[in-house]
C-alpha positions in Angstrom: 85.5 100.7 99.9 85.5 100.7 96.1 88.7 99.3 94.8 91.4 101.5 93.3 93.2 98.6 91.6 92.5 100.2 88.2 94.5 103.3 89.2 97.8 101.5 89.9 100.9 102.6 88.1 102.0 100.0 85.6 105.6 99.2 84.6 106.4 97.0 81.6 109.7 99.0 81.1 112.4 99.4 83.7 112.5 102.8 85.4 116.1 103.5 84.5 116.0 107.0 85.9 115.3 108.2 89.4 112.5 110.4 88.1 110.7 107.4 86.6 110.8 105.2 89.7 108.2 103.6 91.9 107.6 105.8 95.0 106.8 105.0 98.6 106.6 107.2 101.7 105.2 107.6 105.2 105.7 111.3 105.8 109.1 110.9 107.5 111.0 108.5 105.3 110.8 108.1 101.5 112.0 105.5 99.0 112.1 105.6 95.1 112.7 102.2 93.6 114.4 102.1 90.1 117.1 100.4 88.0 117.5 97.0 86.2 118.9 94.9 89.0 122.6 95.4 88.5 121.9 97.2 90.8 118.4 98.1 91.7 118.6 101.6 93.3 116.6 102.8 96.2 116.8 106.5 96.6 116.2 107.0 100.2 115.1 110.3 101.9 114.3 111.7 105.3 112.2 114.7 105.8 114.1 116.1 108.8 117.6 115.6 107.5 118.8 119.2 107.2 121.9 121.3 107.3 120.7 124.2 109.4 123.8 126.3 109.8 123.4 129.8 108.3 126.0 131.7 106.3 126.4 135.3 107.7 125.9 137.1 104.4 122.6 138.7 103.6 120.9 138.1 106.9 117.8 140.1 107.6 117.9 142.2 110.8 120.4 144.4 112.6 121.9 146.6 109.9 119.9 144.7 107.2 116.5 146.3 107.8 113.4 147.2 105.9 114.2 150.9 106.2 117.6 150.3 104.7 116.2 148.2 101.9 113.7 150.9 101.1 116.5 153.5 101.0 118.5 151.4 98.5 115.3 150.8 96.3 114.5 154.5 96.2 118.1 155.3 95.3 118.1 152.7 92.5 121.1 150.8 93.9 120.3 147.4 92.4 123.8 146.0 92.9 123.8 147.2 96.5 120.5 145.5 97.1 121.7 142.2 95.7 125.0 142.3 97.5 123.5 143.1 100.9 120.2 141.1 100.8 120.5 138.4 98.2 122.6 135.5 99.3 123.5 133.4 96.3 122.4 129.8 96.9 123.9 128.3 93.8 127.4 127.7 92.7 128.8 127.0 89.2 129.9 123.7 87.7 131.5 121.5 90.3 132.1 124.3 92.8 130.9 123.7 96.4 127.9 125.6 97.5 128.3 128.3 100.1 127.3 127.2 103.6 123.5 127.5 103.9 120.5 125.7 105.2 119.4 122.9 102.9 117.9 119.4 102.7 120.7 116.9 102.7 121.0 113.8 100.4 120.7 110.5 102.1 123.0 107.5 101.3 121.5 105.5 98.5 120.6 101.9 99.0 121.7 99.6 96.1 120.6 96.0 95.6 122.8 94.2 93.2 121.9 90.8 91.7 124.3 88.6 89.7 123.1 90.2 86.4 120.8 92.8 84.9 117.3 91.7 84.2 115.9 91.9 80.7 112.2 92.5 81.5 109.8 93.7 84.1 106.1 93.4 84.7 105.3 95.4 87.8 102.9 97.9 89.4 102.7 100.5 92.2 99.5 99.8 94.0 98.4 103.2 95.4 95.5 101.7 97.2 97.8 99.8 99.6 101.2 101.5 99.1 102.8 98.3 97.7 105.1 97.7 94.8 105.1 94.2 93.2 105.9 92.3 90.0 108.1 90.0 88.1 111.7 90.3 86.7 112.8 88.3 83.8 116.3 87.1 82.8 115.5 86.1 79.2 113.1 87.5 76.7 110.3 89.0 78.7 107.3 86.7 79.0 105.0 85.2 81.5 106.5 81.7 81.5 110.3 82.2 81.3 112.2 79.6 83.2 114.2 82.1 85.2 112.0 84.7 86.9 112.2 86.6 90.1 109.0 87.7 91.8 109.3 90.8 94.0 107.1 92.9 96.4 107.7 95.7 98.8 106.3 98.5 100.9 107.4 101.3 103.2 105.5 100.8 106.5 103.0 103.6 107.1 103.5 103.4 110.8 107.2 103.1 111.3 110.4 103.7 109.2 110.7 100.2 107.8 111.2 99.5 104.1 110.6 95.9 103.2 111.6 94.4 99.8 111.2 90.7 99.1 112.4 88.6 96.2 112.1 84.9 95.3 113.2 82.9 92.3 110.6 81.0 90.3 111.0 78.2 87.8 107.7 77.6 86.1 108.8 74.1 85.1 109.9 73.0 88.6 107.9 75.3 90.9 109.4 77.5 93.5 113.1 77.1 94.2 113.7 77.0 98.0 116.2 79.4 99.3 117.8 80.0 102.7 120.5 82.4 103.6 120.9 80.8 107.1 121.2 77.1 106.7 120.0 75.5 103.5 122.7 74.9 100.9 120.1 75.1 98.1 120.2 78.8 97.1 119.3 80.0 93.7 122.1 82.5 92.9 119.7 84.5 90.8 117.9 85.7 93.9 120.8 86.5 96.3 121.5 90.2 96.4 124.5 92.2 97.5 123.2 95.2 99.5 125.1 98.4 100.2 124.5 102.1 100.9 126.9 105.0 100.2 127.3 108.4 98.7 129.0 107.0 95.6 126.0 108.2 93.5 126.5 111.9 94.4 127.9 114.2 91.7 131.1 116.2 92.1 129.3 119.4 93.3 127.4 117.6 96.0 130.6 115.7 97.2 132.6 118.9 97.2 129.9 120.7 99.1 129.7 118.1 101.9 133.5 118.2 102.1 133.7 121.9 102.2 131.0 122.0 105.0 133.2 119.6 107.1 131.0 116.5 106.8 133.0 113.5 108.0 133.0 110.2 106.0 130.2 107.7 106.5 130.8 105.4 109.5 130.1 101.7 108.7 128.3 99.7 111.4 127.1 96.2 111.8 125.7 93.9 114.5 123.5 91.0 115.3 119.7 91.2 115.1 118.4 90.0 118.5 116.4 86.8 118.4 117.3 85.9 114.8 119.9 83.2 114.5 123.0 84.2 112.6 121.3 87.3 111.2 123.2 90.6 111.2 122.4 94.1 110.2 124.7 96.5 108.4 124.5 100.3 108.1 126.2 103.6 107.6 126.0 106.6 109.9 126.4 110.3 108.8 127.3 112.8 111.4 126.0 116.3 110.8 128.6 118.9 111.9 127.9 121.6 114.3 126.2 119.3 116.8 123.2 119.1 114.5 122.7 115.4 115.0 123.1 112.5 112.5 121.4 110.0 110.3 121.6 106.2 110.3 120.7 104.0 107.3 120.6 100.3 108.4 119.6 97.2 106.6 119.4 93.4 106.9 119.1 90.5 104.4 117.3 87.3 105.7 115.1 84.5 104.4 111.4 84.4 105.5 108.9 81.9 104.1 110.8 81.2 101.0 111.5 84.9 100.2 114.7 86.8 100.4 113.7 89.8 102.5 115.6 93.0 102.6 114.6 95.3 105.5 115.9 98.9 105.7 115.4 101.8 108.1 116.4 105.4 108.0 116.5 107.1 111.4 117.5 110.5 112.8 117.3 112.2 116.2 113.7 113.1 115.5 112.8 109.4 115.8 114.2 109.0 119.3 112.7 109.8 122.7 114.1 113.1 124.1 115.9 111.3 126.9 118.1 109.4 124.4 119.6 112.5 122.9 122.3 113.2 125.4 125.7 114.2 124.0 127.7 111.3 122.7 124.8 108.8 122.7 123.1 109.6 119.4 124.7 106.8 117.3 124.2 104.3 120.1 120.6 105.3 120.5 120.0 105.2 116.7 121.5 101.7 116.5 119.3 100.5 119.4 116.2 101.9 117.6 117.3 100.4 114.3 117.7 96.9 115.9 114.2 97.1 117.3 112.7 98.0 114.0 114.7 95.4 112.0 113.9 92.7 114.5 110.2 93.4 114.1 110.7 93.2 110.4 112.8 90.1 110.4 110.6 87.2 111.4 107.0 88.1 110.9 105.1 86.8 107.9 104.2 89.1 105.1 100.6 89.1 106.2 101.5 90.0 109.8 104.1 92.6 109.0 101.8 94.5 106.6 98.7 94.5 108.8 99.0 98.0 110.3 100.4 99.4 107.1 97.3 98.3 105.1 95.0 99.5 107.9 96.4 103.0 107.5 95.7 103.1 103.8 92.2 101.5 104.2 91.3 104.2 106.7 92.9 107.0 104.5 90.9 106.1 101.4 87.7 105.8 103.3 87.7 109.5 104.1 86.3 110.6 100.7 86.2 109.5 97.1 85.0 110.6 93.7 84.2 109.0 90.4 84.2 111.0 87.1 83.9 109.9 83.5 87.3 111.3 82.6 89.2 108.3 84.0 92.6 109.7 83.1 92.0 112.7 85.3 90.5 110.5 88.0 93.5 108.2 87.9 95.9 111.2 88.4 93.7 112.6 91.1 94.0 109.4 93.2 97.8 109.2 92.5 98.2 112.7 93.8 96.2 112.0 97.0 98.4 108.9 97.5 101.5 111.2 97.2 100.1 113.6 99.6 99.6 111.0 102.3 103.2 109.7 101.6 104.5 113.2 102.3 102.5 114.6 105.2 101.5 112.8 108.4 100.7 113.8 111.9 103.9 113.8 114.0 106.2 114.3 111.0 107.5 117.5 109.4 105.3 119.1 106.8 105.9 118.5 103.1 108.7 120.6 101.5 109.3 121.3 97.8 110.3 117.7 96.9 108.9 116.1 100.0 110.4 112.7 100.8 111.6 112.1 97.2 114.5 114.6 96.9 116.5 114.4 93.7 119.0 111.5 93.4 122.7 112.3 93.2 122.6 116.1 93.7 122.0 118.8 96.2 118.2 119.5 96.1 116.8 122.1 93.8 115.9 125.3 95.7 117.5 123.6 98.7 114.4 121.5 99.1 113.0 124.2 101.3 109.6 125.6 102.3 108.4 128.3 99.9 105.7 130.5 101.4 104.9 132.6 98.4 102.8 129.8 96.7 104.3 126.3 97.1 103.3 125.6 100.6 99.7 126.8 100.0 99.3 124.8 96.8 100.7 121.7 98.6 98.0 121.8 101.3 95.0 123.2 99.3 93.6 119.7 98.6 93.3 118.6 102.3 90.1 120.7 102.8 87.7 119.7 100.0 89.1 116.2 100.0 88.4 115.8 103.8 92.0 114.9 104.7 92.3 117.5 107.4 94.9 115.7 109.5 97.4 116.0 106.7 97.7 119.8 107.2 98.4 119.6 110.9 102.2 119.2 110.4 102.2 122.6 108.7 100.3 124.3 111.6 102.5 122.6 114.1 105.7 123.8 112.5 104.4 127.4 111.9 103.1 127.7 115.5 106.5 126.5 116.9 108.3 129.1 114.7 106.1 132.1 115.8 108.7 133.3 118.4 111.3 133.3 115.6 109.0 135.1 113.2 108.2 137.7 115.9 111.9 138.3 116.6 112.7 138.8 112.9 109.7 141.1 112.4 111.1 143.3 115.2 114.7 143.2 113.8 113.9 143.7 110.1 110.7 145.7 110.0 111.1 147.4 113.3 107.6 146.6 114.6 105.7 144.0 116.6 104.1 141.3 114.5 104.8 138.1 112.6 107.0 138.2 109.5 108.7 135.3 107.7 110.8 135.4 104.6 109.6 133.4 101.6 112.1 130.5 101.8 112.7 128.9 105.1 114.2 125.7 106.5 112.5 123.2 108.8 113.6 125.2 111.8 112.8 128.5 110.3 116.2 129.6 109.1 116.2 132.1 106.2 117.2 130.9 102.8 117.8 133.7 100.4 116.4 133.9 96.9 115.1 137.1 95.3 115.5 139.7 98.1 112.2 141.5 97.3 110.2 138.2 97.5 112.0 137.2 100.7 111.1 140.6 102.2 107.5 140.5 101.1 105.1 140.9 104.0 102.6 138.6 102.3 104.6 135.4 103.0 103.2 135.0 106.5 99.8 136.5 105.5 99.2 134.0 102.8 100.3 131.2 105.1 97.7 132.6 107.6 95.0 132.0 105.0 95.6 128.2 105.5 94.6 128.6 109.1 91.5 130.4 108.1 90.5 127.8 105.6 90.9 125.1 108.3 88.5 127.0 110.5 86.0 127.6 107.7 85.9 123.9 106.8 85.8 122.7 110.4 84.2 125.5 112.4 86.7 124.5 115.2 86.5 127.5 117.6 89.3 126.1 119.8 91.6 126.1 116.8 90.4 129.6 115.8 91.1 130.9 119.3 94.4 129.2 119.9 96.1 129.2 116.5 94.3 130.9 113.6 93.3 134.2 115.3 96.6 134.9 116.9 98.5 134.1 113.7 96.3 136.3 111.6 96.5 139.1 114.2 100.3 138.9 114.1 100.6 139.2 110.4 98.1 142.0 110.4 100.3 143.9 112.9 103.0 143.9 110.2 100.7 145.2 107.5 99.5 148.0 109.9 103.2 149.0 110.2 103.5 149.0 106.4 100.2 150.9 105.6 100.2 154.7 105.2 97.6 157.2 104.2 97.8 158.4 100.6 96.9 161.9 99.4 93.3 160.9 99.1 93.2 159.8 102.8 93.1 156.1 101.8 95.2 153.4 103.5 97.7 152.1 101.0 101.0 150.1 100.7 103.6 152.6 99.5 106.3 150.1 98.6 106.1 146.3 98.0 106.3 143.8 95.2 104.3 141.0 93.7 106.1 137.6 94.2 108.7 137.0 91.5 107.1 139.4 88.9 110.1 141.1 87.3 112.1 138.7 89.5 114.5 140.8 91.6 114.9 143.8 89.4 114.1 147.4 90.5 111.0 147.5 88.3 109.6 144.8 90.5 109.0 147.4 93.2 106.0 149.7 93.3 103.0 150.7 95.3 99.8 148.8 96.1 100.4 145.4 94.6 97.1 143.7 94.0 98.2 140.7 96.0 99.0 142.8 99.1 95.7 144.7 98.9 93.8 141.4 98.6 95.7 139.9 101.6 95.0 143.0 103.7 91.3 143.1 102.8 90.9 139.3 103.4 92.8 139.6 106.7 90.7 142.4 108.0 87.4 140.7 107.1 88.6 137.4 108.7 89.8 139.2 111.8 86.6 141.0 112.3 84.6 137.9 111.8 86.9 136.0 114.2 86.6 138.8 116.8 82.8 138.6 116.6 82.9 134.8 117.2 85.5 134.9 120.0 84.4 138.0 121.9 84.0 137.2 125.5 85.4 133.7 125.2 88.5 132.8 127.2 91.7 131.4 125.6 95.2 130.6 126.5 96.7 132.7 123.7 97.8 129.9 121.5 101.0 130.0 119.4 101.4 133.8 119.5 101.0 134.2 123.2 97.9 136.5 122.8 94.6 135.9 124.6 91.4 136.3 122.7 89.8 138.1 125.7 92.8 140.3 126.7 90.7 143.4 126.5 92.0 144.4 123.1 89.3 142.9 120.9 87.2 146.0 121.1 90.0 148.5 120.3 91.4 146.1 117.6 88.0 145.8 115.8 87.6 149.6 115.8 91.0 150.0 114.2 90.5 147.1 111.7 87.1 148.5 110.6 88.8 151.8 109.9 91.5 150.2 107.8 88.9 148.2 105.9 86.6 151.2 105.2 89.5 153.4 104.0 91.6 150.7 102.2 92.6 151.6 98.7 90.8 149.6 96.0 92.6 147.0 93.8 94.7 148.6 91.0 92.9 147.8 87.8 92.4 149.0 84.2 90.2 148.0 81.2 92.2 144.7 80.9 91.5 143.7 84.5 93.6 143.6 87.7 97.1 145.2 87.5 100.1 143.7 89.2 101.0 147.0 91.0 99.4 150.4 90.8 100.0 151.6 87.3 101.7 148.4 86.3 99.5 146.1 84.2 100.1 142.4 83.7 102.4 143.0 80.8 104.2 139.7 80.1 103.6 136.0 80.6 104.5 135.0 84.2 104.2 131.8 86.3 102.8 133.6 89.4 99.1 134.5 89.4 99.2 136.6 92.5 97.7 139.6 90.7 94.5 137.5 90.5 94.3 137.0 94.3 91.0 138.9 94.5 89.5 136.1 92.3 91.3 133.1 93.9 92.0 132.1 96.5 90.4 135.0 98.4 87.1 135.3 96.5 86.9 139.1 97.1 85.7 139.8 93.6 83.4 137.1 92.2 81.4 136.3 89.1 78.3 136.5 91.3 79.0 140.2 92.1 77.7 143.3 90.3 78.4 144.1 86.7 81.7 145.9 87.6 82.9 142.8 89.5 82.0 140.5 86.6 83.8 142.7 84.2 87.0 142.7 86.3 86.9 138.9 86.6 86.3 138.1 83.0 88.6 140.8 81.6 91.4 139.7 83.9 91.2 136.0 82.7 90.8 137.1 79.1 93.9 139.3 79.3 95.9 136.5 80.9 95.1 134.2 78.0 95.9 137.0 75.5 99.4 137.5 77.1 100.0 133.7 76.7 101.5 130.8 78.6 105.2 131.0 77.6 106.4 131.7 81.1 104.0 129.4 82.9 105.2 126.3 84.7 103.4 123.1 85.7 101.9 124.4 88.9 100.3 127.4 87.1 97.8 125.2 85.3 95.9 123.5 88.2 95.8 126.9 90.0 94.2 128.4 86.9 91.8 125.4 86.7 90.6 126.2 90.2 90.3 129.8 89.3 88.2 128.9 86.2 86.0 126.7 88.3 85.3 129.6 90.6 84.2 131.8 87.7 82.0 129.0 86.4 83.9 128.6 83.2 83.7 124.8 83.1 85.3 124.5 79.6 88.4 126.4 80.7 88.6 124.6 84.1 88.7 121.2 82.3 91.2 122.5 79.7 93.7 123.7 82.3 93.3 120.5 84.3 94.1 118.4 81.1 96.9 120.8 80.0 98.6 120.0 83.3 99.3 116.5 82.0 101.8 118.0 79.6 104.0 118.9 82.6 104.3 115.5 84.2 106.6 112.5 83.7 105.2 109.1 82.8 105.0 108.2 86.5 103.1 111.5 87.2 106.0 113.4 88.7 105.7 117.1 88.0 108.8 118.5 86.1 107.9 122.2 86.1 109.0 122.9 82.5 109.1 121.5 79.0 112.0 119.1 78.8 110.5 117.3 75.8 110.5 120.6 73.8 106.9 120.3 72.7 106.3 124.1 72.9 104.2 124.5 76.1 106.5 127.0 77.7 110.1 128.4 77.4 111.5 126.5 80.4 113.2 123.3 79.2 114.3 122.1 82.6 112.8 119.2 84.7 113.2 119.9 88.4 110.6 117.9 90.3 108.4 119.6 92.9 105.2 118.3 94.4 102.9 121.2 94.9 101.5 121.2 91.3 100.1 117.7 91.6 98.6 118.4 94.9 96.9 121.5 93.5 95.5 119.2 90.7 94.1 117.1 93.5 92.3 120.2 94.8 91.1 121.3 91.3 89.4 118.1 90.3 86.9 117.8 93.2 86.1 121.5 92.9 84.6 120.7 89.5 82.1 118.8 91.5 81.7 120.8 94.7 82.6 124.4 95.6 81.8 126.2 98.8 82.5 129.8 99.7 80.7 132.7 101.2 78.5 130.3 103.2 77.1 128.7 100.0 77.5 125.2 98.7 77.5 124.8 94.9 77.0 121.4 93.3 78.3 120.3 89.9 78.4 123.9 88.8 81.7 123.6 87.0 81.4 120.1 85.6 82.5 119.8 82.0 79.4 119.5 79.7 80.6 116.0 78.6 80.4 114.7 82.2 76.8 113.4 82.1 77.5 111.2 85.1 79.6 111.7 88.3 79.5 110.7 91.9 81.3 111.7 95.0 81.2 110.8 98.7 82.1 112.8 101.8 83.8 115.8 100.1 84.0 118.6 102.7 82.4 122.0 102.3 82.9 125.2 104.3 80.6 125.2 107.4 81.8 121.7 108.5 79.5 119.8 106.1 80.3 116.4 104.5 78.6 116.3 101.1 77.9 113.3 98.9 76.0 113.5 95.6 75.4 111.8 92.2 74.9 113.3 88.8 73.0 111.0 86.4 72.4 111.8 82.7 73.2 115.4 83.4 70.8 115.9 86.3 71.4 115.8 90.0 70.0 112.5 91.2 70.5 112.9 94.9 72.5 114.8 97.5 73.4 113.9 101.1 74.7 116.6 103.6 76.0 115.6 107.0 76.3 118.5 109.4 79.1 118.3 111.9 78.4 121.5 113.8 74.7 122.1 113.3 74.9 125.4 111.5 72.4 126.4 108.8 73.1 125.0 105.4 72.7 127.1 102.3 72.9 125.5 98.8 72.8 127.1 95.4 69.9 125.8 93.4 71.3 124.1 90.4 68.7 121.3 90.2 66.3 122.7 87.6 63.2 121.2 89.3 61.5 121.2 92.7 63.4 119.3 95.4 62.7 118.1 98.9 65.1 118.2 101.8 64.6 115.3 104.3 66.4 114.3 107.4 67.9 110.8 107.0 66.9 109.5 110.4 63.2 109.4 109.5 63.0 110.8 106.0 60.9 113.6 107.4 60.5 116.7 105.3 62.7 119.6 106.3 61.8 122.0 103.5 60.7 122.0 99.9 62.8 123.8 97.2 60.9 125.4 94.4 62.4 125.3 91.0 62.9 129.0 90.7 64.7 129.7 94.0 68.3 130.8 93.5 69.4 129.8 97.0 67.8 127.7 99.7 68.7 127.4 103.4 67.7 124.8 106.0 68.5 124.4 109.7 70.7 121.4 110.7 71.4 119.4 113.8 75.0 118.3 114.7 75.6 114.8 113.4 72.4 114.6 111.4 72.4 113.8 107.6 70.0 115.4 105.2 69.0 114.1 101.8 68.0 116.3 98.9 65.9 114.6 96.2 63.7 115.6 93.3 60.1 116.0 94.6 59.0 113.4 92.2 61.2 110.7 93.7 60.3 108.3 96.5 63.3 108.2 98.9 62.7 104.6 99.7 63.6 103.7 96.1 66.9 105.6 95.8 70.2 103.8 96.0 72.5 106.3 97.8 75.6 104.2 97.6 78.8 105.5 96.0 79.4 104.0 92.6 81.8 104.2 89.6 80.5 106.0 86.6 81.1 104.8 83.0 84.4 106.1 81.7 84.8 108.2 78.6 88.1 106.5 77.6 88.8 102.8 77.3 91.9 101.5 79.1 93.4 101.3 82.5 96.6 102.1 84.3 97.4 105.4 82.5 100.6 106.0 84.3 103.9 104.3 85.2 106.6 103.3 82.7 105.2 101.5 79.8 106.3 100.7 76.3 103.2 102.5 75.0 103.0 105.9 76.6 99.6 106.0 78.1 99.4 109.8 78.7 97.1 110.8 75.8 98.0 114.5 76.2 101.6 113.9 75.2 102.7 113.5 71.6 
């Protein structure tokens, strides 16, 4: 494993705001470490800590139906629509929010030393998920007499946060400390630890009170097996029999360090048999004692063993090296964040993941947005070969299918799968713009994530049990929506494009490009799936439908009819329109009118002249309209889009422009709080999907795969003369490694997991030879003028592709770092000299 030490986040200034902090996470529990020591603040979070009670206003279903909504739209009753279907999630000033599902703030841990520190020299090591450094009491310097060394991590395998401190006197050596027996204790290193809601603003406090949240219950008790050691904690009951949350901590001395251990637990961390009524707090305390006991006596080396093993295995999955070391640095930080926020067995990542804002109710309720955010969050798992990270999303969506089917019947009046745009962990509706919530594409775009998983893995069991039933369910809804127009074409008579014209009446129209793209992709994917699965048995998966239930034949006949007679995308001389007769007329953050280009690749730059014109004119018009209403997550999405049309200059530009939308520690702030003129939004609400999309955009500059074809280095910026990557994943279940040297492809390795034929676009510029790696026997020869070449593969075999002039025995196929374009290291963190070169 090549070291990622040079990609650590460096801190030579204190992170005095939550948004600047050092961040740790394990998919279920999160911690943001910040402050100056009087106190240090640890903003804790828990992915499944939710208020799930629903307010009655604006519910979809019963008298609130699609037919009723259409009637109000056609009558132009904007106020009636908002009053009936748009539940206001906000509140003004210090007013309490109306009761609604939302992520909940967790009590904040505070670690107070006897005084503030005057200096810091620290880092967040993303390779191992560890924070460490030195705190100074005098003028910052490496040999100050009074210094505190610290280190910490949030265990990757259990909800245990460990922070350790020890006082150092460089003239006398280490000062011994013991909180148990020794009278020699350096006061500098003894903390007072507490947890409370004292950090919450008035609005959050009033909201919790209005929703009948009782006060925190303090707890304490002995830690078994540790002499004179006690733990303390606070328990928050969630009203309405929704469970509760426990924050517990201890302070002990281990091997000369003052160790603080903290755990955050909820009912989701307990065995089902421990959840009987009245035993939740008792059971949480029992689990907390076990965790804190394990964290109280083991040495640092022992306690961190499984944690580091997780990160070592995670980073071994795939890696890249590119000459733009700033972009490479951010790429790895975002992959670190993704692993912190999505793990098997934990909930999927929501808008802010496990780093919800400190001191307030979460922006947008910290929910799951299905009209872009959840898709952008999980795009990077495929090409980056981190497939296990998307499994929490599929697990949640599969579990919610019965709810989605019930709501589809109630609201749309048909069988099928329908979900609103904004949902809670347990599927409750959260109400934003009523038209975006009612959009049938929310579930369909989510279904695309299932299809991507199949394309990248060729897992037919997953296709039969999860992907096909989900896609079939969302297509049932579109079949209900589709009607014949006067030309006999199937079309969508009424819908909207997510958030374009927000919730106003002009947002409505016929044949949104995004809907037509979703329907066309769905039909093609369903027909391909039916062909693959025909005659194969299945248990029906999440939707309760069997793949051999006798309906495949009738379904395919119907789907083919829809596909043949489906209306074409609305377009004009400036490219794709938003809706039929409605061009892209003002700057907007959502790029859903470009769905045919990305992510669905229905109209490509490799198509005929008409397709090429549509693609290039649409992007040209987008740039002409301008970026004033874009937000941070727009940029990496556009970078991916530019890669797919082979505009390498634009792809790199959009990737670099994204750095204008992040904080010094890489947190995405959506808007332009610095007022540097990148967009009209001056706010800074943190969400995670933008950075994750960046982590998808960067490797696609190196490797793209769609339509059964692998494309290598096609979108690399011209200045990238050298690049290297290992085990990036391509569609077809191929793991691909390759090196670019002095602008030429030096070598390629392709490992076939499923043994299907491999097709690669010829970007080599010279004759190449494909060999199997087991014996270096020739598989085929690629002539320099071939546009595409295909070779058969065997499951598990690896194939090398080399220039015909090269002897395979002389080639070093090892992954290696390429020379950087920029001097320097540690581009991110909180430093006296701002290292982000893209910020003024």
